C-alpha positions in Angstrom: -139.5 -118.6 -13.3 -140.3 -116.8 -16.6 -140.8 -119.1 -19.6 -138.5 -119.2 -22.6 -138.4 -116.1 -24.7 -137.0 -115.5 -28.2 -134.4 -113.0 -29.2 -133.3 -112.1 -32.8 -129.5 -111.9 -32.9 -127.3 -111.7 -36.0 -128.7 -113.9 -38.7 -130.8 -116.1 -36.4 -133.2 -116.4 -33.5 -132.5 -117.8 -30.0 -134.7 -119.1 -27.3 -133.5 -118.5 -23.8 -134.3 -118.3 -20.1 -133.4 -115.1 -18.4 -133.6 -114.0 -14.8 -132.3 -111.4 -12.4 -130.2 -108.3 -12.8 -126.6 -107.4 -12.2 -123.5 -108.9 -13.6 -124.3 -111.1 -16.6 -123.9 -114.9 -16.3 -124.2 -117.0 -19.6 -125.2 -120.7 -19.0 -124.2 -123.0 -21.8 -125.8 -126.5 -21.9 -124.4 -129.8 -23.2 -125.0 -131.8 -26.3 -128.0 -133.6 -24.9 -129.7 -130.8 -23.1 -131.2 -127.3 -23.4 -131.9 -124.1 -21.5 -134.6 -125.5 -19.3 -131.8 -127.7 -17.6 -130.5 -124.5 -15.9 -133.9 -123.6 -14.1 -132.9 -124.7 -10.6 -129.4 -123.0 -10.8 -130.9 -119.8 -12.0 -133.3 -119.9 -8.9 -130.5 -120.6 -6.7 -128.5 -117.6 -8.1 -131.5 -115.5 -7.1 -131.5 -111.9 -8.3 -127.8 -111.1 -7.7 -126.9 -111.6 -11.4 -128.4 -111.4 -14.8 -128.6 -115.2 -15.5 -129.0 -116.1 -19.2 -129.4 -119.7 -20.3 -129.5 -120.1 -24.0 -130.7 -122.9 -26.3 -127.6 -123.3 -28.5 -128.1 -123.1 -32.3 -130.1 -125.9 -33.5 -131.6 -126.5 -30.0 -135.0 -125.6 -28.7 -136.3 -122.8 -31.0 -132.8 -121.4 -31.8 -131.9 -121.2 -35.4 -129.5 -123.9 -36.7 -126.1 -122.9 -38.0 -125.6 -122.8 -41.6 -122.8 -125.3 -41.9 -123.5 -129.1 -41.8 -120.2 -129.5 -39.8 -119.7 -126.3 -37.8 -116.6 -125.9 -35.6 -116.5 -124.2 -32.2 -115.9 -120.9 -33.6 -119.3 -120.9 -35.3 -121.0 -121.5 -32.0 -118.9 -118.8 -30.2 -119.7 -116.4 -33.0 -123.4 -117.1 -32.5 -123.0 -116.4 -28.7 -121.4 -113.3 -29.5 -124.4 -112.3 -31.6 -126.7 -113.0 -28.7 -124.7 -111.0 -26.2 -124.7 -108.0 -28.6 -128.6 -108.4 -29.0 -128.9 -108.5 -25.2 -126.5 -105.5 -24.8 -124.0 -107.6 -22.7 -120.5 -106.3 -23.1 -118.8 -108.6 -20.5 -120.1 -111.9 -19.2 -119.2 -114.7 -16.8 -119.3 -117.8 -18.9 -120.4 -121.1 -17.5 -120.2 -124.0 -19.9 -121.3 -127.6 -19.2 -119.8 -130.5 -21.4 -120.3 -129.3 -24.9 -121.0 -125.9 -23.5 -117.6 -125.8 -22.1 -116.1 -126.2 -25.6 -118.1 -123.2 -26.7 -117.2 -121.2 -23.7 -113.6 -121.9 -24.0 -113.5 -120.9 -27.6 -115.4 -117.7 -26.9 -112.8 -116.9 -24.1 -110.0 -117.6 -26.6 -111.4 -115.5 -29.5 -113.0 -112.6 -27.6 -111.3 -112.5 -24.1 -112.5 -108.7 -23.9 -116.1 -110.2 -23.6 -115.4 -112.8 -20.9 -115.1 -111.8 -17.2 -114.5 -115.3 -16.0 -114.9 -118.9 -17.4 -116.3 -121.8 -15.3 -115.9 -125.1 -17.2 -118.2 -127.8 -15.7 -117.7 -131.5 -16.7 -116.0 -130.1 -19.7 -116.1 -132.2 -23.0 -112.6 -132.6 -24.3 -113.5 -132.9 -27.9 -112.1 -135.6 -30.3 -109.5 -133.6 -32.2 -106.5 -135.4 -30.5 -107.9 -138.9 -31.4 -107.0 -141.0 -34.5 -109.4 -140.3 -37.3 -110.9 -143.9 -37.2 -111.7 -143.4 -33.6 -113.2 -140.0 -34.2 -115.3 -141.4 -37.0 -116.5 -144.3 -34.8 -117.6 -142.0 -31.9 -119.2 -139.5 -34.3 -121.2 -142.1 -36.4 -122.2 -144.0 -33.3 -124.0 -140.9 -31.9 -125.5 -139.9 -35.3 -126.7 -143.6 -35.8 -128.2 -143.7 -32.3 -130.3 -140.6 -33.1 -131.4 -142.0 -36.4 -132.3 -145.4 -34.9 -133.8 -144.3 -31.6 -135.2 -140.9 -32.2 -135.0 -138.2 -29.6 -137.3 -139.8 -27.1 -135.7 -143.3 -27.5 -132.1 -141.9 -27.2 -133.4 -139.9 -24.1 -134.6 -143.1 -22.4 -131.5 -145.0 -23.3 -128.9 -142.5 -22.5 -130.4 -139.8 -20.2 -130.1 -141.8 -16.9 -126.3 -142.3 -17.5 -125.8 -138.5 -17.2 -126.6 -138.7 -13.4 -125.0 -140.3 -10.4 -126.5 -143.0 -8.3 -128.0 -140.6 -5.8 -130.1 -138.8 -8.3 -133.8 -138.6 -7.7 -136.4 -139.9 -10.0 -137.5 -136.3 -10.5 -133.9 -135.4 -11.8 -133.9 -138.4 -14.1 -137.3 -137.5 -15.5 -136.2 -133.9 -16.1 -132.9 -135.1 -18.0 -135.0 -137.6 -20.1 -137.7 -135.0 -20.8 -135.2 -132.3 -22.0 -133.3 -134.8 -24.1 -136.4 -136.1 -25.7 -137.0 -132.6 -27.2 -133.8 -132.6 -29.2 -133.9 -131.6 -32.9 -131.9 -134.3 -34.8 -130.4 -131.7 -37.3 -129.1 -129.5 -34.5 -127.9 -132.5 -32.5 -126.1 -133.7 -35.6 -124.2 -130.4 -36.0 -123.2 -130.5 -32.4 -121.9 -134.0 -32.9 -119.8 -132.9 -35.8 -118.5 -130.0 -33.9 -117.4 -132.2 -31.1 -115.5 -134.5 -33.4 -113.1 -131.7 -34.4 -113.0 -129.8 -30.9 -109.9 -129.7 -28.7 -110.8 -128.1 -25.3 -107.5 -128.8 -23.7 -105.8 -126.9 -26.6 -108.0 -124.0 -26.3 -107.6 -123.9 -22.5 -103.8 -123.9 -22.9 -103.9 -120.7 -25.1 -106.3 -118.7 -22.9 -104.9 -115.4 -21.5 -103.2 -115.9 -18.2 -105.3 -113.0 -16.8 -108.6 -114.7 -17.3 -110.1 -116.3 -14.2 -110.8 -120.0 -14.7 -112.3 -122.6 -12.5 -113.5 -126.3 -13.0 -116.5 -128.0 -11.5 -117.2 -131.7 -11.9 -118.7 -134.8 -10.3 -116.7 -137.7 -9.0 -119.3 -140.2 -10.3 -119.1 -138.9 -13.9 -118.9 -141.6 -16.5 -119.1 -139.3 -19.5 -116.4 -136.9 -18.8 -114.5 -138.9 -16.1 -112.5 -137.0 -13.4 -109.2 -137.9 -15.0 -110.2 -136.3 -18.3 -111.1 -133.2 -16.4 -108.0 -133.1 -14.6 -106.0 -133.4 -17.9 -107.7 -130.3 -19.2 -107.3 -128.5 -16.0 -103.6 -129.3 -15.9 -103.3 -126.5 -18.5 -104.3 -124.0 -15.8 -102.5 -125.2 -12.7 -103.6 -122.1 -10.8 -107.2 -122.6 -11.5 -109.4 -124.1 -8.7 -110.9 -127.5 -9.4 -114.1 -128.3 -7.4 -115.1 -132.0 -7.0 -118.8 -132.6 -6.2 -119.0 -135.8 -4.3 -121.7 -138.3 -5.5 -122.5 -136.3 -8.6 -122.4 -137.6 -12.3 -121.9 -135.7 -15.4 -125.0 -133.4 -15.0 -123.6 -132.1 -11.8 -125.4 -128.8 -11.8 -128.8 -130.7 -11.9 -127.9 -133.0 -9.1 -126.3 -130.4 -6.8 -127.6 -127.1 -7.9 -127.2 -125.4 -4.5 -123.5 -126.4 -4.4 -123.0 -125.5 -8.0 -124.6 -122.1 -7.6 -122.6 -121.3 -4.5 -119.3 -122.0 -6.3 -120.5 -120.0 -9.3 -121.7 -117.0 -7.2 -118.3 -116.9 -5.2 -116.4 -117.0 -8.1 -118.2 -114.3 -10.0 -118.0 -112.1 -6.9 -114.3 -112.6 -6.6 -113.7 -111.5 -10.2 -116.2 -108.7 -10.9 
Protein backbone atom coordinates (compact mmCIF):
# COMPACT_ATOMS: atom_id res chain seq x y z
CA UNK A 1 0.00 0.00 0.00
CA UNK A 2 1.30 3.42 -0.92
CA UNK A 3 1.95 5.80 1.93
CA UNK A 4 0.01 9.00 2.47
CA UNK A 5 0.68 11.64 -0.12
CA UNK A 6 -0.16 15.33 -0.14
CA UNK A 7 -2.19 17.29 -2.68
CA UNK A 8 -2.70 21.05 -2.91
CA UNK A 9 -6.39 21.75 -3.49
CA UNK A 10 -8.20 25.07 -3.30
CA UNK A 11 -6.88 27.15 -0.42
CA UNK A 12 -5.35 24.22 1.44
CA UNK A 13 -3.45 20.97 1.37
CA UNK A 14 -4.74 17.42 1.90
CA UNK A 15 -3.08 14.18 2.92
CA UNK A 16 -4.64 11.06 1.45
CA UNK A 17 -4.28 7.42 0.51
CA UNK A 18 -4.94 6.52 -3.11
CA UNK A 19 -4.92 3.18 -4.87
CA UNK A 20 -6.12 1.60 -8.11
CA UNK A 21 -7.71 2.94 -11.25
CA UNK A 22 -11.19 3.01 -12.70
CA UNK A 23 -14.37 4.50 -11.21
CA UNK A 24 -13.48 6.86 -8.36
CA UNK A 25 -14.53 6.04 -4.79
CA UNK A 26 -14.05 8.63 -2.03
CA UNK A 27 -13.73 7.19 1.48
CA UNK A 28 -14.56 9.64 4.29
CA UNK A 29 -13.55 8.76 7.86
CA UNK A 30 -15.27 9.52 11.16
CA UNK A 31 -14.59 12.09 13.87
CA UNK A 32 -12.00 10.02 15.72
CA UNK A 33 -10.22 8.51 12.75
CA UNK A 34 -8.26 9.30 9.58
CA UNK A 35 -7.28 8.10 6.14
CA UNK A 36 -5.14 5.16 7.39
CA UNK A 37 -8.25 3.47 8.81
CA UNK A 38 -9.33 2.63 5.24
CA UNK A 39 -6.17 0.69 4.29
CA UNK A 40 -7.70 -2.76 4.49
CA UNK A 41 -10.84 -1.77 2.59
CA UNK A 42 -8.66 -0.28 -0.16
CA UNK A 43 -6.75 -3.56 -0.31
CA UNK A 44 -10.00 -5.51 -0.53
CA UNK A 45 -11.30 -3.31 -3.34
CA UNK A 46 -8.14 -4.11 -5.30
CA UNK A 47 -7.44 -2.38 -8.58
CA UNK A 48 -11.01 -2.26 -9.90
CA UNK A 49 -11.59 1.29 -8.73
CA UNK A 50 -9.68 4.43 -7.90
CA UNK A 51 -9.97 4.51 -4.14
CA UNK A 52 -9.22 7.83 -2.43
CA UNK A 53 -9.26 8.02 1.38
CA UNK A 54 -8.75 11.59 2.59
CA UNK A 55 -7.70 13.10 5.85
CA UNK A 56 -10.52 15.56 6.40
CA UNK A 57 -9.61 19.20 7.02
CA UNK A 58 -7.78 19.45 10.34
CA UNK A 59 -6.85 15.74 10.32
CA UNK A 60 -3.48 14.22 9.47
CA UNK A 61 -1.56 16.75 7.41
CA UNK A 62 -4.68 18.31 5.91
CA UNK A 63 -5.14 22.06 6.34
CA UNK A 64 -7.74 23.12 8.90
CA UNK A 65 -10.81 25.03 7.82
CA UNK A 66 -10.79 28.75 8.50
CA UNK A 67 -13.92 28.93 10.66
CA UNK A 68 -13.73 27.92 14.32
CA UNK A 69 -17.22 26.41 14.03
CA UNK A 70 -17.62 25.22 10.41
CA UNK A 71 -20.77 23.59 9.09
CA UNK A 72 -21.15 20.51 6.86
CA UNK A 73 -21.12 22.68 3.74
CA UNK A 74 -17.59 23.87 4.56
CA UNK A 75 -16.35 20.27 4.59
CA UNK A 76 -18.29 19.44 1.42
CA UNK A 77 -16.69 22.44 -0.28
CA UNK A 78 -13.24 21.23 0.79
CA UNK A 79 -14.03 17.82 -0.66
CA UNK A 80 -15.03 19.40 -3.96
CA UNK A 81 -11.69 21.22 -4.03
CA UNK A 82 -9.91 17.90 -3.55
CA UNK A 83 -11.93 16.17 -6.27
CA UNK A 84 -11.12 19.04 -8.62
CA UNK A 85 -7.41 18.77 -7.85
CA UNK A 86 -7.53 15.01 -8.51
CA UNK A 87 -9.51 15.63 -11.73
CA UNK A 88 -12.41 13.51 -10.54
CA UNK A 89 -15.67 14.64 -12.09
CA UNK A 90 -17.99 12.01 -10.57
CA UNK A 91 -17.35 9.86 -7.55
CA UNK A 92 -18.94 7.12 -5.49
CA UNK A 93 -18.99 8.61 -1.98
CA UNK A 94 -18.59 6.42 1.09
CA UNK A 95 -18.99 8.22 4.41
CA UNK A 96 -18.52 6.62 7.82
CA UNK A 97 -20.04 8.30 10.89
CA UNK A 98 -19.02 11.98 10.62
CA UNK A 99 -17.93 11.24 7.06
CA UNK A 100 -21.56 10.35 6.31
CA UNK A 101 -22.57 13.88 7.37
CA UNK A 102 -20.07 15.30 4.87
CA UNK A 103 -20.98 12.82 2.13
CA UNK A 104 -24.70 13.52 2.43
CA UNK A 105 -24.11 17.27 2.27
CA UNK A 106 -21.90 16.92 -0.81
CA UNK A 107 -24.59 14.84 -2.51
CA UNK A 108 -27.21 17.45 -1.60
CA UNK A 109 -25.22 20.44 -2.82
CA UNK A 110 -23.42 18.89 -5.81
CA UNK A 111 -25.51 15.90 -6.95
CA UNK A 112 -23.90 16.03 -10.38
CA UNK A 113 -20.59 15.04 -8.78
CA UNK A 114 -21.93 11.98 -6.89
CA UNK A 115 -22.55 8.68 -8.69
CA UNK A 116 -23.74 6.88 -5.53
CA UNK A 117 -23.78 7.43 -1.78
CA UNK A 118 -22.96 4.83 0.88
CA UNK A 119 -23.66 5.90 4.45
CA UNK A 120 -21.94 3.64 6.97
CA UNK A 121 -22.89 3.93 10.65
CA UNK A 122 -24.01 7.49 9.87
CA UNK A 123 -23.83 10.14 12.56
CA UNK A 124 -27.17 11.88 12.75
CA UNK A 125 -25.87 15.20 13.99
CA UNK A 126 -27.35 17.13 16.91
CA UNK A 127 -29.37 19.85 15.16
CA UNK A 128 -32.69 18.30 16.23
CA UNK A 129 -31.75 18.21 19.92
CA UNK A 130 -32.56 20.97 22.43
CA UNK A 131 -29.79 23.55 22.67
CA UNK A 132 -28.90 22.51 26.23
CA UNK A 133 -28.38 18.89 25.15
CA UNK A 134 -26.38 19.97 22.11
CA UNK A 135 -24.13 22.08 24.34
CA UNK A 136 -23.68 19.22 26.82
CA UNK A 137 -22.59 16.80 24.10
CA UNK A 138 -20.38 19.36 22.39
CA UNK A 139 -18.62 20.52 25.55
CA UNK A 140 -18.24 16.96 26.81
CA UNK A 141 -16.18 16.02 23.76
CA UNK A 142 -14.15 19.21 23.78
CA UNK A 143 -13.40 18.88 27.48
CA UNK A 144 -12.42 15.22 27.10
CA UNK A 145 -9.86 16.19 24.47
CA UNK A 146 -8.53 19.03 26.65
CA UNK A 147 -8.33 16.82 29.73
CA UNK A 148 -7.00 13.59 28.25
CA UNK A 149 -5.21 14.71 25.10
CA UNK A 150 -5.36 12.64 21.90
CA UNK A 151 -3.52 9.63 23.32
CA UNK A 152 -5.55 9.49 26.51
CA UNK A 153 -8.84 9.92 24.70
CA UNK A 154 -7.85 7.17 22.26
CA UNK A 155 -7.18 4.73 25.10
CA UNK A 156 -10.43 5.72 26.81
CA UNK A 157 -12.77 5.80 23.84
CA UNK A 158 -11.14 3.89 21.00
CA UNK A 159 -12.15 0.37 22.11
CA UNK A 160 -15.82 1.42 22.28
CA UNK A 161 -15.86 1.85 18.49
CA UNK A 162 -15.54 -1.91 18.02
CA UNK A 163 -17.75 -4.90 18.67
CA UNK A 164 -16.92 -7.69 21.13
CA UNK A 165 -15.44 -9.88 18.39
CA UNK A 166 -12.78 -7.38 17.33
CA UNK A 167 -9.17 -8.55 17.50
CA UNK A 168 -6.42 -6.95 19.54
CA UNK A 169 -4.87 -5.79 16.27
CA UNK A 170 -8.06 -3.95 15.33
CA UNK A 171 -8.25 -2.28 18.73
CA UNK A 172 -4.60 -1.26 18.54
CA UNK A 173 -5.13 0.20 15.06
CA UNK A 174 -8.15 2.24 16.17
CA UNK A 175 -6.31 3.55 19.23
CA UNK A 176 -3.22 4.41 17.19
CA UNK A 177 -5.19 6.37 14.60
CA UNK A 178 -7.21 8.23 17.23
CA UNK A 179 -4.08 9.09 19.21
CA UNK A 180 -2.85 11.09 16.20
CA UNK A 181 -5.79 13.51 16.21
CA UNK A 182 -5.06 17.22 16.10
CA UNK A 183 -7.10 18.87 18.89
CA UNK A 184 -7.94 21.96 16.81
CA UNK A 185 -9.19 19.92 13.85
CA UNK A 186 -11.12 17.62 16.17
CA UNK A 187 -12.70 20.67 17.82
CA UNK A 188 -13.90 21.97 14.46
CA UNK A 189 -15.47 18.59 13.67
CA UNK A 190 -17.19 18.49 17.08
CA UNK A 191 -18.71 21.92 16.48
CA UNK A 192 -19.82 20.91 13.00
CA UNK A 193 -21.53 17.79 14.35
CA UNK A 194 -23.41 19.96 16.83
CA UNK A 195 -25.30 21.74 14.03
CA UNK A 196 -25.57 18.86 11.54
CA UNK A 197 -28.81 17.12 10.54
CA UNK A 198 -28.01 14.09 8.43
CA UNK A 199 -31.60 12.86 8.33
CA UNK A 200 -32.74 16.23 7.03
CA UNK A 201 -30.11 16.20 4.30
CA UNK A 202 -30.95 12.63 3.27
CA UNK A 203 -34.62 13.57 3.04
CA UNK A 204 -33.77 16.27 0.50
CA UNK A 205 -31.48 14.20 -1.75
CA UNK A 206 -32.53 13.73 -5.39
CA UNK A 207 -34.65 10.61 -5.78
CA UNK A 208 -32.44 9.55 -8.69
CA UNK A 209 -29.34 9.27 -6.48
CA UNK A 210 -28.52 5.66 -5.48
CA UNK A 211 -28.12 5.42 -1.69
CA UNK A 212 -27.30 2.48 0.57
CA UNK A 213 -26.73 2.07 4.31
CA UNK A 214 -24.27 -0.23 6.09
CA UNK A 215 -24.02 -0.62 9.87
CA UNK A 216 -23.19 -3.08 12.63
CA UNK A 217 -25.69 -4.63 15.00
CA UNK A 218 -23.35 -4.09 17.99
CA UNK A 219 -22.85 -0.38 17.37
CA UNK A 220 -23.23 1.65 20.58
CA UNK A 221 -22.13 4.97 19.04
CA UNK A 222 -24.71 5.20 16.25
CA UNK A 223 -27.11 2.44 17.37
CA UNK A 224 -29.16 0.51 14.79
CA UNK A 225 -32.38 2.37 15.57
CA UNK A 226 -30.74 5.71 14.79
CA UNK A 227 -29.50 4.36 11.47
CA UNK A 228 -32.98 3.04 10.66
CA UNK A 229 -34.43 6.47 11.44
CA UNK A 230 -32.15 8.11 8.89
CA UNK A 231 -32.73 5.32 6.36
CA UNK A 232 -36.50 5.78 6.71
CA UNK A 233 -36.13 8.92 4.58
CA UNK A 234 -35.06 6.65 1.69
CA UNK A 235 -37.36 3.62 1.97
CA UNK A 236 -36.09 2.22 -1.34
CA UNK A 237 -32.45 2.27 -0.22
CA UNK A 238 -30.91 -1.08 0.83
CA UNK A 239 -29.85 -1.31 4.48
CA UNK A 240 -27.13 -3.86 5.23
CA UNK A 241 -26.62 -5.07 8.80
CA UNK A 242 -23.21 -6.58 9.61
CA UNK A 243 -23.72 -9.10 12.37
CA UNK A 244 -21.33 -8.76 15.30
CA UNK A 245 -19.79 -5.49 14.10
CA UNK A 246 -19.62 -2.33 16.16
CA UNK A 247 -19.38 1.28 15.05
CA UNK A 248 -16.18 0.90 13.00
CA UNK A 249 -17.77 -1.86 10.94
CA UNK A 250 -15.45 -1.38 7.94
CA UNK A 251 -12.44 -2.06 10.17
CA UNK A 252 -13.98 -5.15 11.77
CA UNK A 253 -15.41 -6.69 8.59
CA UNK A 254 -13.48 -5.16 5.67
CA UNK A 255 -14.15 -8.05 3.29
CA UNK A 256 -17.92 -7.88 3.73
CA UNK A 257 -17.87 -4.09 3.63
CA UNK A 258 -15.81 -3.98 0.43
CA UNK A 259 -18.04 -6.62 -1.16
CA UNK A 260 -21.15 -4.51 -0.51
CA UNK A 261 -19.40 -1.41 -1.75
CA UNK A 262 -18.07 -3.03 -4.94
CA UNK A 263 -21.46 -4.50 -5.80
CA UNK A 264 -23.18 -1.16 -5.30
CA UNK A 265 -20.72 0.80 -7.41
CA UNK A 266 -20.91 -1.78 -10.21
CA UNK A 267 -24.70 -1.56 -10.17
CA UNK A 268 -24.58 2.23 -10.51
CA UNK A 269 -21.75 3.08 -12.88
